[in-house]
C-alpha positions in Angstrom: -6.1 -2.0 -38.9 -2.8 -1.2 -37.5 -2.9 -4.7 -36.4 -2.7 -5.7 -40.5 -0.5 -3.6 -41.0 1.9 -4.0 -38.0 1.2 -8.4 -39.3 2.8 -7.1 -42.4 5.8 -5.8 -41.3 6.3 -8.5 -38.6 7.4 -12.1 -38.4 4.3 -13.8 -37.7 5.8 -15.6 -35.0 6.9 -12.3 -33.4 2.3 -11.8 -33.3 1.3 -13.1 -29.9 -2.0 -13.4 -28.8 -2.7 -11.9 -25.6 -5.9 -13.5 -24.6 -8.3 -11.6 -22.5 -8.4 -12.1 -18.0 -10.1 -14.9 -16.9 -12.0 -14.8 -13.6 -9.6 -17.5 -11.9 -6.4 -14.4 -13.3 -8.8 -11.0 -12.3 -9.4 -12.5 -8.5 -6.1 -13.4 -8.5 -5.0 -9.9 -9.5 -7.7 -8.4 -6.8 -6.2 -10.2 -3.6 -2.5 -9.2 -4.4 -3.8 -5.8 -4.8 -6.2 -5.4 -2.3 -2.7 -7.2 -0.1 -0.4 -4.6 -1.5 -3.2 -2.1 -0.6 -3.8 -3.7 3.1 -7.0 -3.8 2.2 -10.6 -5.5 2.9 -13.6 -6.3 1.1 -16.6 -7.7 2.5 -17.3 -11.1 0.8 -20.0 -9.0 -1.2 -18.1 -6.4 -2.2 -15.2 -8.5 -3.0 -18.0 -10.9 -5.4 -19.2 -7.3 -6.8 -16.0 -6.7 -8.2 -15.3 -9.6 -9.4 -18.7 -9.7 -11.3 -18.7 -7.1 -13.4 -14.6 -7.8 -14.1 -16.6 -11.2 -15.4 -18.5 -8.8 -17.9 -16.2 -8.0 -19.9 -12.4 -8.8 -18.3 -10.2 -6.0 -19.0 -7.7 -5.1 -17.2 -8.0 -1.8 -16.9 -11.8 -2.4 -15.6 -10.7 -4.3 -12.9 -8.1 -1.5 -11.7 -10.4 1.4 -11.4 -12.7 -1.3 -9.7 -10.2 -1.9 -6.7 -9.3 1.6 -7.2 -12.3 3.1 -6.8 -13.1 -0.2 -4.0 -10.0 1.9 -1.9 -13.5 4.2 -0.6 -15.2 1.8 0.3 -16.0 1.0 4.4 -18.1 -2.5 5.1 -20.6 -1.1 6.0 -21.2 0.7 2.7 -23.3 0.0 0.1 -23.4 2.5 -2.0 -20.4 0.9 -3.9 -22.7 -0.9 -6.6 -23.6 1.3 -9.4 -24.6 0.4 -13.4 -21.1 0.8 -14.2 -21.9 -1.1 -16.8 -18.9 -0.5 -19.8 -15.4 1.0 -19.1 -16.6 4.0 -20.8 -19.0 4.3 -17.3 -16.7 3.5 -14.5 -14.3 5.9 -16.0 -16.2 8.7 -15.8 -18.0 7.4 -12.9 -14.0 7.1 -11.2 -14.0 10.1 -12.6 -16.7 12.3 -11.1 -16.0 10.9 -7.9 -13.1 13.0 -7.4 -15.4 15.9 -6.8 -17.5 13.9 -4.3 -15.2 11.4 -2.2 -12.0 13.6 -2.3 -13.2 16.6 -2.3 -11.9 18.3 -5.1 -13.0 21.3 -7.3 -15.1 20.3 -10.2 -13.9 22.7 -12.0 -9.9 21.9 -11.0 -10.6 17.8 -12.0 -12.6 18.8 -15.5 -10.1 20.4 -16.6 -7.4 19.2 -15.4 -8.6 16.6 -17.1 -9.6 18.5 -20.7 -5.8 19.9 -21.1 -3.9 16.9 -20.5 -7.1 15.0 -23.4 -6.4 18.9 -25.8 -2.8 18.5 -25.7 -0.8 16.7 -28.6 1.8 14.3 -26.4 0.5 15.8 -23.0 1.9 18.6 -20.9 4.6 19.1 -18.4 3.6 19.2 -14.4 4.5 23.0 -14.3 2.6 23.5 -18.1 -0.7 22.3 -16.6 -0.3 24.0 -13.6 0.9 27.7 -15.0 -2.2 27.1 -17.6 -5.3 25.9 -14.4 -3.2 29.1 -12.7 -4.3 30.8 -15.2 -8.2 30.0 -16.2 -9.8 32.1 -14.4 -13.0 29.9 -13.8 -10.8 27.0 -12.4 -9.3 29.8 -9.5 -12.4 31.0 -8.7 -13.8 27.9 -8.0 -11.3 26.9 -5.8 -11.8 29.6 -3.8 -14.3 28.8 -1.6 -14.7 28.7 2.4 -12.8 25.1 2.3 -9.9 26.3 0.7 -10.3 29.7 3.4 -8.5 31.7 0.0 -10.6 35.0 -1.2 -11.3 36.0 -4.9 -10.1 38.9 -3.8 -6.5 37.8 -3.4 -4.2 37.8 -5.9 -3.3 34.0 -7.1 -0.2 33.8 -9.5 -0.2 30.5 -9.0 -2.5 27.1 -8.0 -1.6 26.7 -4.7 0.5 23.5 -4.0 -1.8 22.1 -2.0 -4.7 22.4 -3.8 -2.8 20.8 -7.1 -0.8 17.9 -4.7 -3.4 17.0 -3.7 -5.2 16.2 -8.0 -2.3 15.7 -9.0 -1.7 12.4 -6.3 -4.9 11.3 -7.5 -4.9 11.3 -10.8 -1.2 9.8 -11.3 -1.9 6.2 -11.0 -4.0 6.8 -14.4 -0.7 9.4 -15.8 1.8 8.5 -16.6 5.5 10.4 -18.4 6.2 10.5 -21.7 9.5 11.8 -23.2 9.1 14.4 -26.1 11.7 16.3 -27.6 13.7 15.6 -24.0 10.8 16.2 -22.1 8.7 14.6 -20.1 5.3 15.5 -20.2 1.9 14.0 -18.1 -0.6 11.9 -20.3 -3.3 9.3 -19.8 -1.9 6.0 -19.4 -4.6 4.2 -21.1 -5.7 5.4 -24.7 -9.5 4.1 -23.0 -9.3 7.7 -20.4 -7.6 10.3 -22.8 
C-alpha cells in the first residue's frame, strides 16, 4: 500500500529494491560483529545462527540471534530453540531479559509496554517517572535481590535498577526528536 503510493510520488530511477541478505552476507556480518565484540562461538553455535538466519534472511533476525549469542558459553546447549519466526525470536529475547539478565519480570514487561503504548515514544525521564509511579513494578523490584523493602517510601525507581535495564534495551531503542524533545522508541517497527 505505502510502496504503491511512494512509486507515484518518486521517480523510478530513485527507487532501489533492497534484496534479502544471503547466507554469505550473513556470515560476513556475523563474523564482523563477533570480532568487534571479542566473542567466539563454537562451530555448532556459529552454524546454528547462520542456518536459522538463512531460513528468512532478515537482518533483524540475525541481529537478535547475535545478541542472544553474547550470553552463550562454549559448553551451553540451551541456545537451540524453536524460534522459527522473527516474532518468536523477539519474544524469547525479551523473555530472556528476565532470566539471563535477572531483571524483574514486571519491570521488563511494563517498560516495553509503556514504550509500545506511546504514540511517538517517551523521554527517558518520562519513562522513569511512569515506572516509579507503577506500584506493581515497585513491589516486584522490592525483593531480596535488590535489598529493598516495600515499606520504604521510594520517590523514584532506583537508578541501579533503571540503568541495568536501560543498558540491556538500548540496542533496540532509538532516540527520535519530537517537538524538540528526544524520545525513546523502538528502532524497528517489528519490535513494537
